[in-house]
C-alpha positions as CSV (number, residue, x, y, z in Angstrom):
1,X,23.4,-33.2,0.1
2,X,23.0,-36.8,1.0
3,X,19.9,-38.9,1.0
4,X,17.6,-38.1,3.9
5,X,17.1,-40.8,6.5
6,X,13.4,-40.4,7.4
7,X,12.2,-44.0,7.5
8,X,8.6,-43.2,7.8
9,X,8.5,-42.1,4.2
10,X,9.8,-45.4,2.8
11,X,6.5,-47.2,2.6
12,X,5.0,-44.3,0.5
13,X,7.7,-44.2,-2.2
14,X,7.7,-45.8,-5.6
15,X,9.3,-49.3,-5.6
16,X,12.7,-49.5,-7.2
17,X,12.3,-50.1,-10.9
18,X,15.4,-52.3,-10.9
19,X,16.9,-54.6,-8.3
20,X,19.8,-53.0,-6.4
21,X,22.1,-54.2,-3.7
22,X,21.2,-53.0,-0.2
23,X,23.4,-50.5,1.6
24,X,25.3,-49.4,-1.5
25,X,25.7,-45.7,-2.1
26,X,23.9,-44.5,-5.2
27,X,23.0,-48.1,-6.2
28,X,21.2,-47.1,-9.3
29,X,24.2,-45.3,-10.7
30,X,25.9,-48.4,-12.3
31,X,26.2,-49.3,-15.9
32,X,24.4,-52.5,-15.4
33,X,21.4,-50.7,-13.9
34,X,21.3,-48.1,-16.6
35,X,21.5,-50.7,-19.4
36,X,18.6,-52.4,-17.7
37,X,16.3,-49.5,-18.6
38,X,16.5,-50.8,-22.1
39,X,13.5,-52.8,-21.2
40,X,11.4,-49.6,-21.5
41,X,12.7,-48.6,-25.0
42,X,9.3,-49.5,-26.5
43,X,7.3,-47.8,-23.7
44,X,7.4,-44.4,-25.4
45,X,7.0,-46.0,-28.9
46,X,6.0,-43.5,-31.6
47,X,5.4,-40.8,-29.0
48,X,9.0,-39.7,-29.5
49,X,8.5,-38.9,-33.1
50,X,8.5,-35.1,-33.3
51,X,9.2,-32.7,-36.1
52,X,12.8,-32.4,-37.1
53,X,14.6,-29.7,-39.0
54,X,17.7,-31.8,-39.8
55,X,19.0,-32.0,-43.3
56,X,19.7,-35.8,-43.1
57,X,17.2,-38.5,-44.0
58,X,15.7,-40.3,-41.1
59,X,12.5,-41.5,-39.4
60,X,11.1,-38.2,-38.1
61,X,8.6,-35.9,-39.7
62,X,10.1,-32.7,-41.1
63,X,8.6,-29.3,-41.9
64,X,10.3,-29.6,-45.3
65,X,8.0,-30.8,-48.1
66,X,9.4,-33.4,-50.5
67,X,9.4,-37.2,-50.8
68,X,8.2,-39.2,-47.9
69,X,5.5,-41.4,-46.6
70,X,3.2,-38.9,-45.0
71,X,0.9,-36.9,-47.2
72,X,1.1,-33.1,-46.6
73,X,-1.3,-31.7,-49.2
74,X,-2.7,-32.0,-52.7
75,X,-2.2,-28.8,-54.8
76,X,-2.2,-27.5,-58.3
77,X,0.6,-28.9,-60.5
78,X,3.6,-26.5,-60.8
79,X,6.4,-26.6,-63.3
80,X,9.1,-28.9,-62.1
81,X,6.9,-31.2,-60.0
82,X,7.5,-34.9,-60.3
83,X,4.9,-36.3,-62.7
84,X,5.0,-39.6,-60.8
85,X,3.3,-37.8,-57.9
86,X,0.3,-36.7,-59.9
87,X,-3.1,-37.3,-58.3
88,X,-5.0,-38.5,-61.3
89,X,-8.4,-38.8,-59.5
90,X,-8.4,-35.2,-58.4
91,X,-7.0,-34.2,-61.8
92,X,-9.9,-36.0,-63.6
93,X,-12.5,-34.6,-61.2
94,X,-11.3,-31.0,-61.4
95,X,-10.0,-31.1,-65.0
96,X,-6.9,-29.4,-63.7
97,X,-3.5,-31.1,-63.0
98,X,-2.9,-31.7,-59.3
99,X,0.0,-33.3,-57.5
100,X,0.6,-34.8,-54.1
101,X,3.1,-33.3,-51.7
102,X,4.6,-35.4,-48.9
103,X,6.5,-34.5,-45.7
104,X,10.1,-35.7,-45.8
105,X,11.5,-37.8,-43.0
106,X,14.6,-36.4,-41.4
107,X,17.1,-37.6,-38.8
108,X,17.1,-36.1,-35.4
109,X,20.3,-36.3,-33.3
110,X,19.6,-36.4,-29.6
111,X,21.7,-34.6,-26.9
112,X,21.1,-35.6,-23.3
113,X,22.6,-33.0,-21.0
114,X,22.7,-34.4,-17.5
115,X,23.5,-32.5,-14.3
116,X,25.6,-34.5,-11.8
117,X,26.5,-31.6,-9.5
118,X,26.4,-31.8,-5.7
119,X,22.8,-30.7,-5.3
120,X,21.7,-33.7,-7.2
121,X,22.7,-35.9,-4.2
122,X,19.5,-34.8,-2.4
123,X,16.7,-37.4,-2.2
124,X,14.3,-38.9,0.3
125,X,15.1,-42.5,-1.0
126,X,16.7,-42.4,-4.4
127,X,18.8,-39.3,-5.1
128,X,18.0,-36.8,-7.9
129,X,21.3,-37.9,-9.5
130,X,20.0,-41.5,-9.8
131,X,16.7,-40.4,-11.1
132,X,18.4,-38.1,-13.7
133,X,20.4,-41.1,-14.9
134,X,17.3,-43.2,-15.1
135,X,15.6,-40.6,-17.2
136,X,18.6,-40.2,-19.5
137,X,18.8,-44.0,-19.9
138,X,15.0,-44.3,-20.7
139,X,15.2,-41.5,-23.3
140,X,18.5,-42.8,-24.7
141,X,17.3,-46.4,-25.3
142,X,14.0,-45.2,-26.7
143,X,15.7,-42.9,-29.2
144,X,18.1,-45.6,-30.3
145,X,15.2,-48.0,-30.9
146,X,13.9,-45.4,-33.5
147,X,17.3,-45.1,-35.2
148,X,18.4,-41.7,-33.8
149,X,22.0,-40.9,-33.0
150,X,22.4,-40.3,-29.3
151,X,25.0,-38.5,-27.3
152,X,25.1,-35.6,-24.8
153,X,27.0,-33.9,-22.0
154,X,27.5,-34.8,-18.3
155,X,28.7,-32.0,-16.0
156,X,29.2,-31.1,-12.3
157,X,30.3,-28.0,-10.6
158,X,33.5,-27.6,-12.5
159,X,34.0,-30.3,-15.1
160,X,32.0,-31.7,-18.1
161,X,32.3,-34.5,-20.6
162,X,30.9,-34.0,-24.1
163,X,29.9,-37.1,-26.2
164,X,29.0,-36.4,-29.8
165,X,25.8,-38.2,-31.0
166,X,26.6,-41.5,-32.6
167,X,24.5,-44.3,-34.1
168,X,23.5,-47.5,-32.2
169,X,25.2,-47.7,-28.8
170,X,28.4,-45.9,-29.7
171,X,27.2,-42.6,-28.2
172,X,24.8,-43.7,-25.5
173,X,27.0,-46.2,-23.7
174,X,29.9,-43.7,-23.2
175,X,27.3,-41.2,-21.9
176,X,26.0,-43.8,-19.4
177,X,29.5,-44.7,-18.4
178,X,30.2,-41.0,-17.7
179,X,27.1,-40.8,-15.5
180,X,28.5,-43.7,-13.4
181,X,31.9,-42.1,-13.3
182,X,30.6,-38.7,-12.0
183,X,28.4,-40.6,-9.5
184,X,31.5,-42.3,-8.1
185,X,33.1,-38.9,-7.9
186,X,30.2,-37.8,-5.7
187,X,30.6,-40.9,-3.6
188,X,34.3,-40.4,-3.0
189,X,33.7,-36.7,-2.2
190,X,31.8,-37.9,0.8
191,X,34.7,-40.2,1.7
192,X,37.2,-37.5,2.8
193,X,39.9,-40.1,3.5
194,X,40.0,-41.1,-0.2
195,X,39.0,-38.2,-2.4
196,X,39.2,-38.4,-6.2
197,X,40.7,-35.6,-8.4
198,X,37.2,-35.1,-10.0
199,X,35.4,-34.9,-6.7
200,X,37.9,-32.5,-5.3
201,X,36.4,-29.8,-7.5
202,X,32.8,-30.5,-6.7
203,X,32.7,-28.0,-3.8
204,X,33.8,-25.2,-6.1
205,X,30.4,-25.1,-7.9
206,X,29.1,-21.6,-8.4
207,X,25.7,-20.2,-9.2
208,X,25.3,-19.7,-12.9
209,X,27.7,-22.5,-13.7
210,X,25.0,-24.3,-15.8
211,X,24.7,-21.2,-18.0
212,X,28.4,-21.6,-18.9
213,X,28.1,-25.3,-19.6
214,X,25.1,-24.8,-21.8
215,X,27.2,-22.6,-24.0
216,X,28.8,-25.8,-25.2
217,X,25.5,-27.1,-26.3
218,X,24.5,-23.8,-28.0
219,X,27.7,-24.0,-30.0
220,X,26.8,-27.5,-31.4
221,X,26.5,-27.5,-35.2
222,X,23.3,-28.4,-37.1
223,X,19.7,-27.6,-36.7
224,X,16.6,-29.5,-35.4
225,X,18.5,-31.5,-32.8
226,X,16.6,-32.6,-29.7
227,X,18.3,-31.0,-26.7
228,X,17.2,-32.5,-23.4
229,X,18.5,-30.9,-20.2
230,X,18.0,-33.1,-17.1
231,X,18.7,-31.3,-13.8
232,X,17.2,-29.7,-10.7
233,X,18.3,-26.4,-12.2
234,X,19.6,-25.0,-8.9
235,X,22.9,-24.0,-10.6
236,X,21.0,-22.2,-13.4
237,X,21.0,-18.4,-13.3
238,X,17.4,-17.6,-14.0
239,X,18.1,-13.9,-14.5
240,X,20.0,-14.7,-17.7
241,X,18.3,-17.1,-20.0
242,X,20.0,-15.9,-23.2
243,X,21.8,-19.3,-23.6
244,X,18.4,-21.1,-23.4
245,X,17.1,-18.8,-26.2
246,X,20.2,-19.6,-28.3
247,X,19.6,-23.3,-28.0
248,X,15.8,-23.2,-28.7
249,X,16.4,-20.9,-31.7
250,X,18.2,-23.7,-33.6
251,X,17.1,-26.9,-31.8
252,X,14.1,-28.4,-30.0
253,X,14.7,-27.7,-26.3
254,X,13.2,-29.8,-23.6
255,X,14.0,-29.3,-19.9
256,X,13.3,-32.1,-17.4
257,X,13.4,-30.9,-13.8
258,X,14.1,-33.5,-11.3
259,X,12.8,-32.7,-7.8
260,X,12.2,-34.5,-4.5
261,X,9.0,-34.1,-2.4
262,X,11.1,-33.0,0.6
263,X,12.3,-30.0,-1.4
264,X,8.9,-28.3,-1.3
265,X,7.4,-29.8,1.9
266,X,9.3,-30.8,5.0
267,X,8.0,-33.8,7.1
268,X,5.5,-33.0,9.9
269,X,6.9,-33.5,13.4
270,X,10.5,-33.5,14.7
271,X,13.3,-34.9,12.7
272,X,17.0,-34.6,12.2
273,X,18.3,-33.2,8.8
274,X,21.8,-34.1,7.7
275,X,24.1,-33.5,4.7
276,X,26.6,-36.2,5.8
277,X,28.7,-33.8,7.7
278,X,26.4,-31.6,9.8
279,X,23.2,-32.4,11.5
280,X,20.3,-30.0,12.3
281,X,17.2,-30.6,14.4
282,X,13.9,-29.5,12.9
283,X,11.0,-29.5,15.4
284,X,8.3,-29.2,12.8
285,X,5.9,-27.6,15.2
286,X,5.7,-24.1,13.6
287,X,3.3,-23.9,10.6
288,X,5.0,-20.7,9.5
289,X,8.3,-22.6,8.9
290,X,6.5,-25.0,6.6
291,X,4.8,-22.1,4.8
292,X,8.0,-20.1,4.3
293,X,9.8,-23.3,3.1
294,X,7.1,-24.1,0.6
295,X,6.8,-20.5,-0.6
296,X,10.5,-20.3,-1.4
297,X,10.3,-23.4,-3.6
298,X,7.2,-22.1,-5.4
299,X,8.9,-18.8,-6.2
300,X,11.9,-20.6,-7.6
301,X,9.6,-23.0,-9.6
302,X,7.7,-20.1,-11.1
303,X,10.9,-18.3,-12.2
304,X,12.1,-21.5,-13.9
305,X,8.9,-21.9,-15.8
306,X,9.0,-18.3,-16.9
307,X,12.6,-18.7,-18.1
308,X,11.7,-21.7,-20.2
309,X,8.6,-20.1,-21.6
310,X,10.4,-16.9,-22.6
311,X,13.3,-18.9,-24.2
312,X,11.0,-21.0,-26.3
313,X,11.6,-24.3,-24.5
314,X,9.4,-26.8,-22.7
315,X,9.5,-28.0,-19.1
316,X,8.6,-31.3,-17.6
317,X,8.7,-31.7,-13.8
318,X,9.5,-35.2,-12.6
319,X,9.8,-36.4,-9.0
320,X,12.3,-38.9,-7.6
321,X,9.2,-41.0,-6.8
322,X,7.9,-41.1,-10.4
323,X,8.6,-43.8,-12.9
324,X,10.4,-42.0,-15.8
325,X,8.8,-44.1,-18.6
326,X,5.3,-43.5,-17.4
327,X,5.7,-39.7,-17.0
328,X,7.6,-39.3,-20.3
329,X,5.0,-41.4,-22.2
330,X,2.2,-39.0,-21.0
331,X,4.2,-36.0,-22.2
332,X,5.1,-37.2,-25.6
333,X,1.6,-38.5,-26.2
């Protein structure tokens, strides 16, 4: 769906975090705009440092005990312990040999899985697609600033592009470029006179398509990676969350739901609703219509939360009016 045109909401929305050109379709879906989110790479700071189960050395705390900077415990000396890690003060006080045990620091590859399907076009000012790209850019730059390898997957109703995590900007920039490419495909899908090959498949999206795409992430090698799924999750089959369980069993699963206020509460009073092709008049005078609309969203939201809870993942809800860095900072803190 296209952005809604209700002007009376414009003065209540969050100001644009970055300058955009007026009148441009999906103005925040440009590589220049997404690179601009690098300014918030230090906003999350050490909050992004979570436990890692990777086997490669890095900057994140691991559950594996070994050599590192963070002290885990002081225990009785065991045969084979490094004598250089002896705690001589405790040994002298207890008259029994004791040694220090540290937590190793491991690398944590980051996979940003971003939904750019047709439902992500919805939005009261900025679209959910733009906000999803902003979230991916914020997390991507923050992870790079901590030395993580970053990559991910961008998908729509029928196609996806997988970018393996790479150091520095070699993985993140191709991901951001893919986001812009898929955004342009959404744009050209609206322009029926000049459709693109990619956009021609957008209308073929089917319920449960996300479950099929997530199988690609479940098949990724390694353990302890950070898997971040950024979507509105309308294409996720909530009756089958086995793929989410597969991912969370081997990796750290974080789902970020992008929503818009108009998805759970329609405006009061009469207005015209449009998806770019058809227009429907909504009188807004019947309270039962508002109640039924809100109840449907709440039921879907509860089902999504239960699916993530049962699969072992975590869920963050973020509106198109929110500032990604501020919301994510509160979560990781």
